C-alpha positions as CSV (number, residue, x, y, z in Angstrom):
1,X,16.5,3.7,-32.7
2,X,17.4,0.3,-31.1
3,X,21.0,-0.7,-31.1
4,X,23.2,-3.5,-29.7
5,X,25.0,-3.2,-26.4
6,X,27.5,-5.7,-25.0
7,X,27.0,-7.0,-21.5
8,X,30.2,-6.7,-19.5
9,X,32.1,-9.9,-18.6
10,X,29.6,-12.3,-20.1
11,X,30.6,-14.8,-22.8
12,X,27.5,-16.9,-22.5
13,X,24.3,-17.4,-20.5
14,X,24.1,-20.3,-18.1
15,X,20.9,-19.8,-16.2
16,X,18.4,-22.4,-15.2
17,X,14.6,-21.7,-15.2
18,X,13.8,-19.4,-12.4
19,X,17.4,-18.1,-12.0
20,X,18.4,-14.4,-12.6
21,X,21.5,-12.4,-13.0
22,X,22.3,-8.7,-13.1
23,X,24.7,-7.5,-15.7
24,X,26.4,-4.2,-16.5
25,X,25.9,-2.7,-20.0
26,X,29.2,-1.6,-21.7
27,X,29.3,2.0,-22.8
28,X,26.5,3.2,-20.6
29,X,27.5,4.7,-17.2
30,X,25.7,2.9,-14.4
31,X,23.7,1.0,-17.1
32,X,22.4,-2.4,-16.0
33,X,19.9,-5.0,-17.0
34,X,18.4,-8.0,-15.2
35,X,18.6,-11.4,-17.0
36,X,15.8,-13.8,-16.0
37,X,15.5,-17.4,-17.3
38,X,11.9,-18.5,-17.7
39,X,10.4,-21.4,-19.7
40,X,13.7,-22.0,-21.5
41,X,14.1,-18.4,-22.6
42,X,16.4,-15.7,-21.4
43,X,14.7,-12.3,-20.8
44,X,16.4,-9.0,-20.2
45,X,14.7,-6.0,-18.5
46,X,15.3,-3.0,-16.3
47,X,16.8,-4.2,-13.0
48,X,14.8,-2.2,-10.4
49,X,11.2,-2.0,-9.4
50,X,9.5,1.1,-10.7
51,X,7.8,1.7,-7.3
52,X,10.6,2.6,-4.9
53,X,13.6,1.2,-6.9
54,X,14.1,-2.1,-5.1
55,X,16.6,-4.5,-6.8
56,X,14.6,-7.1,-8.6
57,X,17.7,-9.3,-8.4
58,X,16.5,-10.0,-4.9
59,X,12.9,-10.6,-6.0
60,X,11.0,-13.8,-6.5
61,X,10.5,-15.5,-9.9
62,X,7.4,-17.7,-10.2
63,X,6.6,-20.6,-12.4
64,X,3.9,-18.7,-14.2
65,X,6.3,-16.0,-15.4
66,X,6.1,-13.3,-12.7
67,X,8.9,-11.4,-10.9
68,X,7.9,-9.9,-7.6
69,X,9.6,-7.0,-5.9
70,X,11.3,-8.0,-2.6
71,X,10.2,-4.9,-0.7
72,X,6.5,-4.1,-1.3
73,X,5.1,-6.9,-3.5
74,X,4.9,-5.1,-6.9
75,X,4.9,-7.7,-9.6
76,X,5.8,-7.7,-13.3
77,X,5.2,-10.1,-16.2
78,X,8.5,-11.4,-17.3
79,X,7.5,-11.8,-20.9
80,X,6.4,-8.2,-21.4
81,X,7.6,-6.2,-18.4
82,X,3.9,-5.1,-17.7
83,X,2.7,-4.5,-14.2
84,X,0.8,-7.5,-12.7
85,X,0.3,-6.3,-9.1
86,X,0.4,-3.1,-7.1
87,X,2.0,-0.9,-6.0
88,X,4.2,-0.2,-9.1
89,X,2.6,1.9,-11.8
90,X,5.1,2.0,-14.6
91,X,6.1,-1.2,-16.4
92,X,9.7,-2.3,-17.2
93,X,11.4,-2.1,-20.5
94,X,12.2,-5.4,-22.2
95,X,15.3,-6.0,-24.4
96,X,16.1,-8.7,-26.9
97,X,19.0,-10.9,-25.9
98,X,21.6,-12.1,-28.4
99,X,24.5,-14.5,-27.8
100,X,27.2,-14.6,-30.5
101,X,30.9,-14.4,-31.1
102,X,31.7,-15.2,-27.4
103,X,29.7,-12.4,-26.1
104,X,26.2,-11.5,-24.8
105,X,24.3,-8.5,-26.2
106,X,21.0,-6.8,-25.7
107,X,19.1,-4.8,-28.3
108,X,17.4,-1.6,-27.2
109,X,17.6,2.1,-26.8
110,X,20.1,3.8,-24.5
111,X,17.5,6.0,-23.1
112,X,15.4,3.0,-22.1
113,X,18.3,1.4,-20.3
114,X,19.1,4.6,-18.5
115,X,15.5,5.5,-17.7
116,X,14.8,2.3,-15.8
117,X,11.1,2.2,-16.6
118,X,8.7,2.3,-19.4
119,X,6.9,5.5,-18.6
120,X,3.2,5.3,-19.4
121,X,2.1,8.0,-21.8
122,X,-1.4,8.3,-23.2
123,X,-2.8,10.4,-25.9
124,X,-6.5,9.7,-25.5
125,X,-9.5,11.7,-26.5
126,X,-12.4,9.9,-24.8
127,X,-15.4,9.2,-27.1
128,X,-18.5,11.0,-26.0
129,X,-20.6,8.0,-27.0
130,X,-18.4,5.4,-25.2
131,X,-18.7,4.2,-21.6
132,X,-18.4,6.8,-18.8
133,X,-16.6,5.5,-15.7
134,X,-17.1,7.7,-12.6
135,X,-14.8,7.1,-9.6
136,X,-15.6,8.5,-6.2
137,X,-12.3,9.1,-4.5
138,X,-8.7,9.7,-5.6
139,X,-6.8,7.4,-3.3
140,X,-5.0,4.1,-4.0
141,X,-8.0,2.2,-5.3
142,X,-8.9,5.0,-7.7
143,X,-5.3,5.3,-8.8
144,X,-5.1,1.6,-9.6
145,X,-8.4,1.7,-11.6
146,X,-7.5,4.7,-13.6
147,X,-4.0,3.4,-14.5
148,X,-5.3,-0.1,-15.4
149,X,-8.2,1.3,-17.5
150,X,-6.0,3.4,-19.7
151,X,-3.2,0.8,-19.8
152,X,-5.7,-1.8,-20.9
153,X,-6.9,0.3,-23.8
154,X,-10.1,1.8,-22.3
155,X,-11.1,4.8,-24.4
156,X,-14.2,5.8,-22.6
157,X,-14.6,8.8,-20.2
158,X,-13.0,8.7,-16.8
159,X,-14.0,11.2,-14.1
160,X,-12.8,11.2,-10.5
161,X,-14.6,13.1,-7.7
162,X,-12.9,13.8,-4.4
163,X,-12.8,16.4,-1.7
164,X,-9.0,16.8,-2.1
165,X,-7.9,19.4,-4.6
166,X,-4.9,17.6,-6.1
167,X,-4.0,14.7,-8.2
168,X,-3.5,11.2,-6.6
169,X,-0.6,11.2,-4.1
170,X,1.5,8.6,-2.3
171,X,-0.6,8.8,0.9
172,X,1.8,6.3,2.6
173,X,4.4,9.1,2.9
174,X,2.1,11.3,4.9
175,X,2.6,9.3,8.1
176,X,6.0,7.8,7.3
177,X,7.7,11.0,6.3
178,X,5.2,13.8,7.0
179,X,5.9,15.2,3.5
180,X,4.0,18.4,2.7
181,X,4.9,19.2,-0.9
182,X,2.3,17.9,-3.3
183,X,4.9,17.8,-6.1
184,X,7.0,15.3,-4.1
185,X,3.9,13.2,-3.3
186,X,2.1,13.2,-6.7
187,X,2.4,10.0,-8.7
188,X,1.7,11.8,-12.0
189,X,1.8,15.3,-13.3
190,X,-1.3,17.4,-14.2
191,X,-0.3,17.0,-17.9
192,X,-0.4,13.2,-17.5
193,X,-4.1,13.4,-16.7
194,X,-4.8,15.8,-19.5
195,X,-3.1,13.5,-22.0
196,X,-5.0,10.6,-20.6
197,X,-8.3,12.5,-20.7
198,X,-9.0,11.9,-17.1
199,X,-11.0,14.6,-15.4
200,X,-10.3,15.2,-11.7
201,X,-13.1,17.1,-10.0
202,X,-12.9,18.6,-6.5
203,X,-16.3,18.4,-4.9
204,X,-18.4,16.5,-2.3
205,X,-20.6,13.7,-3.4
206,X,-24.0,14.1,-1.7
207,X,-26.1,11.3,-3.2
208,X,-26.3,8.7,-6.0
209,X,-29.2,7.6,-8.0
210,X,-28.4,4.1,-8.9
211,X,-31.6,3.7,-11.0
212,X,-30.7,6.8,-13.1
213,X,-27.0,6.1,-13.0
214,X,-26.1,9.6,-11.8
215,X,-23.9,11.0,-9.1
216,X,-24.9,14.3,-7.4
217,X,-22.5,16.7,-5.7
218,X,-22.7,19.5,-3.2
219,X,-22.1,22.1,-6.0
220,X,-25.2,21.0,-7.8
221,X,-23.5,19.1,-10.5
222,X,-24.6,15.7,-11.9
223,X,-22.3,13.1,-13.4
224,X,-23.9,10.3,-15.4
225,X,-22.1,7.0,-15.5
226,X,-22.2,3.6,-17.2
227,X,-19.8,2.2,-14.6
228,X,-19.4,3.5,-11.1
229,X,-16.5,2.8,-8.8
230,X,-16.9,3.7,-5.1
231,X,-13.4,4.4,-3.7
232,X,-14.0,7.0,-1.1
233,X,-11.6,5.6,1.5
234,X,-11.8,6.2,5.2
235,X,-12.1,9.2,7.5
236,X,-10.4,9.8,10.8
237,X,-12.3,11.4,13.7
238,X,-11.4,12.9,17.0
239,X,-11.8,11.2,20.3
240,X,-15.0,12.2,22.1
241,X,-13.0,13.6,25.0
242,X,-12.8,17.1,26.4
243,X,-9.8,19.0,25.0
244,X,-9.2,16.3,22.3
245,X,-12.4,16.5,20.2
246,X,-11.3,19.4,18.1
247,X,-12.2,22.0,20.8
248,X,-8.5,23.0,21.3
249,X,-6.0,23.9,18.7
250,X,-2.8,22.0,17.9
251,X,-4.7,18.7,18.2
252,X,-4.5,16.9,14.8
253,X,-5.7,14.0,12.9
254,X,-3.6,12.6,10.0
255,X,-5.3,11.4,6.9
256,X,-4.9,14.0,4.2
257,X,-2.1,16.2,2.9
258,X,-3.6,19.2,4.7
259,X,-3.3,17.3,8.0
260,X,0.4,16.7,7.4
261,X,0.9,20.3,6.5
262,X,-0.9,21.5,9.7
263,X,1.2,19.1,11.8
264,X,4.5,20.3,10.3
265,X,3.4,23.9,10.6
266,X,2.8,23.4,14.4
267,X,6.0,21.3,14.9
268,X,8.3,23.6,13.0
269,X,11.7,22.6,11.7
270,X,13.8,23.3,14.8
271,X,12.9,20.2,16.9
272,X,12.4,20.2,20.6
273,X,8.6,20.3,20.6
274,X,6.7,18.1,23.1
275,X,4.5,15.8,20.9
276,X,1.9,13.4,22.3
277,X,0.6,10.7,20.0
278,X,-2.6,9.0,21.1
279,X,-2.8,5.5,19.6
280,X,-0.1,2.9,19.1
281,X,-1.5,1.9,15.7
282,X,0.6,1.9,12.6
283,X,-0.3,5.6,11.9
284,X,0.6,6.6,15.4
285,X,3.8,4.6,15.5
286,X,4.9,5.9,12.1
287,X,4.3,9.6,12.8
288,X,5.8,9.2,16.2
289,X,9.0,7.6,14.7
290,X,9.1,10.3,12.1
291,X,8.8,13.2,14.5
292,X,11.4,11.7,16.9
293,X,13.8,11.6,13.9
294,X,13.2,15.3,13.6
295,X,14.5,15.7,17.2
296,X,11.1,16.3,18.8
297,X,10.2,14.9,22.3
298,X,7.7,12.2,21.4
299,X,5.4,10.3,23.8
300,X,3.0,7.6,22.5
301,X,0.0,6.5,24.5
302,X,-1.5,3.0,23.8
303,X,-4.2,0.9,25.4
304,X,-2.4,-2.3,24.7
305,X,0.5,-3.8,26.7
306,X,2.7,-3.6,23.6
307,X,2.3,-1.5,20.4
308,X,0.2,-3.2,17.7
309,X,-0.3,-6.1,20.0
310,X,-3.8,-6.9,18.6
311,X,-2.3,-7.2,15.0
312,X,1.3,-8.3,15.4
313,X,1.3,-10.0,18.8
314,X,3.2,-9.1,22.0
315,X,6.5,-10.7,20.8
316,X,6.8,-8.6,17.7
317,X,5.2,-5.5,19.3
318,X,7.9,-5.5,21.9
319,X,10.5,-5.3,19.1
320,X,8.8,-2.3,17.6
321,X,8.6,-0.6,20.9
322,X,12.3,-1.1,21.5
323,X,13.2,0.3,18.1
324,X,11.3,3.5,18.7
325,X,12.6,3.8,22.3
326,X,16.1,3.6,20.8
327,X,15.1,6.8,18.8
328,X,14.0,8.5,22.0
329,X,10.2,7.8,21.9
330,X,8.6,7.3,25.3
331,X,5.7,4.9,25.7
332,X,2.7,4.9,28.0
333,X,1.1,1.5,27.5
334,X,-2.0,-0.1,29.0
335,X,-3.1,3.5,29.4
336,X,-6.4,5.4,28.9
337,X,-6.8,9.1,28.2
338,X,-8.9,11.2,30.6
339,X,-8.8,14.6,28.9
340,X,-6.7,17.3,27.2
341,X,-6.1,20.6,29.0
342,X,-5.4,24.0,27.6
343,X,-2.0,25.7,28.0
344,X,-1.8,28.3,30.7
345,X,-2.2,31.7,29.3
346,X,-3.3,30.3,25.9
347,X,-6.8,29.0,26.7
348,X,-7.6,27.8,23.2
349,X,-4.4,25.7,22.7
350,X,-3.5,22.3,24.0
351,X,-1.1,22.2,26.9
352,X,-1.2,18.7,28.3
353,X,-2.8,15.3,28.0
354,X,-4.0,13.8,31.3
355,X,-4.2,10.0,31.6
356,X,-6.8,8.2,33.8
357,X,-4.1,7.2,36.3
358,X,-3.3,10.9,36.8
359,X,-0.2,11.1,34.7
360,X,0.2,14.4,33.0
361,X,2.0,14.7,29.7
362,X,3.0,18.2,28.5
363,X,2.1,18.8,24.9
364,X,2.8,21.5,22.3
365,X,0.9,19.4,19.9
366,X,-1.2,16.2,19.9
367,X,-1.8,13.7,17.1
368,X,-4.6,11.3,17.3
369,X,-4.1,8.0,15.5
370,X,-7.0,5.9,16.7
371,X,-8.2,4.4,13.5
372,X,-10.4,5.3,10.5
373,X,-14.0,4.5,9.5
374,X,-15.4,3.8,6.0
375,X,-16.3,7.1,4.3
376,X,-19.8,6.1,3.2
377,X,-21.8,8.9,4.7
378,X,-23.2,9.8,1.2
379,X,-24.8,6.3,1.0
380,X,-26.2,5.8,4.5
381,X,-29.7,7.2,3.6
382,X,-29.8,5.4,0.2
383,X,-32.2,2.4,0.4
384,X,-30.9,0.9,-2.8
385,X,-27.5,-0.2,-1.3
386,X,-26.9,-2.6,1.5
387,X,-24.2,-1.4,4.0
388,X,-22.5,-3.6,6.6
389,X,-24.5,-3.2,9.8
390,X,-21.4,-2.8,12.0
391,X,-19.1,-0.4,10.2
392,X,-21.2,0.9,7.3
393,X,-18.8,-0.5,4.8
394,X,-20.0,-1.8,1.4
395,X,-20.5,-5.6,0.8
396,X,-19.0,-6.8,-2.5
397,X,-18.3,-10.1,-4.2
398,X,-15.1,-11.6,-5.5
399,X,-15.0,-9.1,-8.3
400,X,-15.7,-6.2,-6.0
401,X,-19.1,-5.7,-7.5
402,X,-21.6,-4.2,-5.1
403,X,-24.3,-6.8,-4.2
404,X,-27.7,-6.0,-5.5
405,X,-26.6,-3.3,-7.9
406,X,-25.7,-3.3,-11.6
407,X,-22.4,-1.8,-12.9
408,X,-21.3,-0.6,-9.4
409,X,-18.1,-1.6,-7.7
410,X,-16.6,-0.7,-4.3
411,X,-12.9,-0.9,-3.5
412,X,-10.4,0.0,-0.8
413,X,-11.1,0.9,2.8
414,X,-14.9,1.0,2.2
415,X,-15.2,-2.5,0.8
416,X,-15.9,-5.7,2.7
417,X,-14.9,-8.6,0.5
418,X,-14.6,-12.4,0.6
419,X,-11.0,-13.3,1.7
420,X,-9.7,-16.6,0.2
421,X,-6.1,-16.4,1.5
422,X,-4.8,-18.7,4.3
423,X,-7.2,-18.8,7.2
424,X,-9.8,-16.7,5.3
425,X,-12.2,-19.5,4.1
426,X,-14.0,-16.9,2.0
427,X,-15.2,-15.0,5.1
428,X,-15.9,-11.3,4.6
429,X,-13.2,-8.8,5.7
430,X,-12.3,-5.2,5.3
431,X,-8.5,-4.5,4.9
432,X,-7.1,-0.9,5.0
433,X,-3.9,-1.4,3.0
434,X,-2.6,0.8,0.2
435,X,-1.6,-2.3,-1.8
436,X,-5.0,-4.0,-1.4
437,X,-7.0,-1.0,-2.6
438,X,-4.8,-0.6,-5.7
439,X,-5.0,-4.3,-6.6
440,X,-8.8,-4.1,-6.2
441,X,-8.8,-1.1,-8.6
442,X,-6.8,-3.0,-11.1
443,X,-9.2,-5.9,-10.9
444,X,-12.3,-3.7,-11.4
445,X,-10.6,-2.1,-14.4
446,X,-10.0,-5.5,-15.9
447,X,-13.7,-6.5,-15.3
448,X,-14.8,-3.3,-17.1
449,X,-12.5,-3.9,-20.1
450,X,-13.1,-7.6,-20.2
451,X,-16.6,-8.5,-19.0
452,X,-16.8,-12.0,-17.7
453,X,-13.1,-12.2,-16.7
454,X,-12.1,-13.5,-13.3
455,X,-11.5,-11.3,-10.3
456,X,-7.8,-10.6,-9.4
457,X,-6.2,-13.0,-7.0
458,X,-3.7,-11.5,-4.6
459,X,-2.4,-11.8,-1.0
460,X,-2.7,-8.6,1.1
461,X,0.7,-6.9,1.5
462,X,1.7,-3.9,3.6
463,X,4.8,-2.2,4.9
464,X,5.7,0.2,7.6
465,X,8.6,2.4,8.9
466,X,9.0,1.6,12.6
467,X,12.6,2.3,13.2
468,X,13.2,-0.4,10.6
469,X,11.4,-1.5,7.4
470,X,8.6,-3.9,8.2
471,X,7.1,-6.1,5.5
472,X,3.9,-8.0,6.0
473,X,1.7,-10.3,4.0
474,X,-1.4,-12.3,4.6
475,X,-4.1,-11.6,7.2
476,X,-5.3,-12.8,10.6
477,X,-9.1,-12.4,9.8
478,X,-9.6,-15.9,11.3
479,X,-7.3,-15.2,14.2
480,X,-3.9,-16.9,15.1
481,X,-2.9,-19.0,18.0
482,X,0.9,-18.8,17.8
483,X,3.8,-16.7,16.4
484,X,7.1,-18.4,15.4
485,X,9.9,-15.8,15.4
486,X,13.1,-16.8,13.6
487,X,16.2,-14.6,13.5
488,X,17.8,-11.8,15.5
489,X,15.5,-9.6,17.6
490,X,18.0,-7.8,19.9
491,X,17.4,-4.2,19.1
492,X,20.1,-3.0,21.5
493,X,22.7,-4.8,19.4
494,X,21.1,-3.6,16.2
495,X,20.2,-7.1,15.1
496,X,16.5,-6.8,14.3
497,X,16.7,-9.2,11.3
498,X,13.8,-11.6,11.7
499,X,10.8,-13.4,10.2
500,X,7.6,-13.9,12.2
501,X,5.1,-16.6,11.1
502,X,1.6,-16.2,12.4
503,X,-0.1,-19.6,12.6
504,X,-3.6,-21.0,13.2
505,X,-3.1,-24.6,13.9
506,X,-0.7,-25.9,11.3
507,X,-1.5,-23.2,8.8
508,X,0.6,-20.0,8.3
509,X,-1.9,-17.2,7.9
510,X,0.5,-14.2,7.9
511,X,4.2,-13.4,7.8
512,X,6.1,-10.3,9.0
513,X,9.8,-9.6,8.4
514,X,12.5,-7.0,9.0
515,X,15.8,-7.0,7.2
516,X,14.9,-10.5,5.7
517,X,14.0,-9.8,2.1
518,X,12.6,-11.5,0.2
519,X,10.9,-13.7,2.8
520,X,7.7,-11.7,2.8
521,X,7.4,-11.7,-1.0
522,X,8.2,-15.4,-1.2
523,X,5.6,-16.1,1.4
524,X,2.9,-14.1,-0.4
525,X,3.6,-16.0,-3.7
526,X,3.5,-19.4,-1.9
527,X,0.3,-18.4,0.0
528,X,-1.3,-17.5,-3.3
529,X,-0.6,-21.0,-4.6
530,X,-1.5,-22.9,-1.4
531,X,2.2,-24.0,-1.0
532,X,3.2,-22.3,2.2
533,X,5.0,-24.8,4.6
534,X,3.1,-25.9,7.7
535,X,4.0,-24.8,11.2
536,X,5.6,-28.1,12.0
537,X,7.8,-27.9,8.9
538,X,9.0,-24.4,9.8
539,X,9.8,-25.6,13.3
540,X,11.9,-28.4,11.8
541,X,14.0,-25.8,9.9
542,X,12.4,-25.6,6.4
543,X,13.6,-22.4,4.7
544,X,10.8,-21.0,2.5
545,X,13.3,-19.3,0.2
546,X,14.5,-22.7,-1.0
547,X,11.0,-23.7,-2.2
548,X,10.4,-23.2,-5.9
549,X,7.3,-21.1,-6.5
550,X,5.0,-23.1,-8.9
551,X,2.8,-21.8,-11.6
552,X,-0.7,-22.8,-10.4
553,X,-2.7,-20.3,-8.4
554,X,-5.2,-21.6,-5.8
555,X,-6.9,-18.5,-4.4
């Protein structure tokens, strides 16, 4: 039962619209709430993001009543506490605010204040005559669609089909932390899916009859649908090079839980193994940083002059390299791989990686992080669907509906969609971000529940662990011609606290930051509204955190 709790040290509330204040709750150990003023009303809610626990006190309040997490872009509706944007799953509790007798009180349950989140619980028995949603894949996009469907009141059937034999997991932690325990990676318990009447099938999709609205699998099963969501993600593949194409053991890819388990089994827990990572991509850098932190001897090979140069630019890539070098990682950049060679006396196992300049790198294990491709193999012989001629991705519209098909959507790594963010101009792009896939899934769920509704507007966000926490928003689909770096970048002094603005002409198309929260989140909200300052304004000293985020949305 709800009761009143006094807020410590407050006799009144003196907040202007857009302002917020964290307050302790008397009588509850470590009990806190966040007070937010919006549209002339004071709101009280749980103070931390339900994704990874970021303090919402450092978040961004917008004119249309959103509060956005300073770390990863999760967003909540201030009026209700409901999730607006990925990657948070659980909403926040809301509490009534009462000011009387020289004190400030909230009304609510002690358990809700302590719990920090409004845990979603469903008791659904899907109607056999209702709609049947089939989702191919169980990654981030699938997760977002499932959660939003049930949260939005959808009572039809939901079936997911994936090759993985477990419930949806936090795939981001595979490369960042090499976690191997599914119980520590799973977003929800098995009981959650039972209560929500969501069926998770482990099988391989072999074909789809779009005219009959049926999905066929390798085991011979057929799954009829009224709505189909294609969310099969990407797949990693070996380099087509002797010794590194899967022909020697202890050479690994990293995409699924089983890959992380195999890597950790080979690396062991004692440290000291010689690890060669091929690819200075985000996956390669993250796994290299992680293994170096476990006291392994890590070398990273990259074709660029600086890690991630093609995405982040040489200036910022140099910072990332210095951070990992500080952790003991050795880099071989501007390099190409010639072959992998077996270990002497163990002909079936990797022993070294040879570069084209003759350099030999001893290796107890090798991890290849050279990108992923859209996992659309089950569609490539289907004449009813049009795939992108270059990468075999699926072409969708602003609502992620597949062009030329009825009641079929595609989301996540396999979807090429029109990008309307800064520099995008509606051009088609494919973005392999956890956050993007989940927001797409939420958008599709909304389209299913509310036919005729608009597609979800969002700015792409991602984050990475590269010796420091990187935040990034926007996209450089149209390219960029300059990078403005503001702040401290001297890694040797431990001062990597900076913001990098990627510009095309006068327009800021992407923003990266380290130790500068909430600059990324503020940038994403301003981009969404077409209110991001111009390059010349930033050069004159404009601070984006001092700009009020308005209500209207432009993208």
